[in-house]
C-alpha positions, 0 to 999 in steps of 0.5 A, a space after each residue: 557194807 563195812 568202809 575199809 580203815 586206812 592202815 589194812 589199805 594203806 598195808 595190803 597196797 604195800 604187799 602188791 607192792 611188795 609182790 610185784 617188786 617180788 616178781 620184777 626179781 625174780 623175773 630178773 634173775 631168771 634173765 642175768 646179772 646185767 639185767 637184775 641190777 637196773 631192778 635191784 636198785 630201784 628197789 632201793 630207791 622205793 626203799 629210801 623215798 618210803 623213808 620218812 622223808 627227815 632221813 631220805 637224805 642219810 640214806 641215799 649218801 649211805 647208798 652212793 657211799 656203798 656203791 661208790 665203793 663196791 665201785 673202785 672194788 671192782 675196778 681194783 680188781 
């Protein structure tokens, strides 16, 4: 039996993770927007965590800025 290389195992793990996150998102959407929001934030956090370390701080800063802008926009309406 041939052993698997690192890349296929990593690809399989990423596929399982993506499937799980998709399943979580669909289940949350069935319960409504207030349930979907934390799942969406978790997905964003997971994407940022997978970035190279040198890019994480910038991505997190941009995400916070966008969330702050959205919060302000909602508060203004």
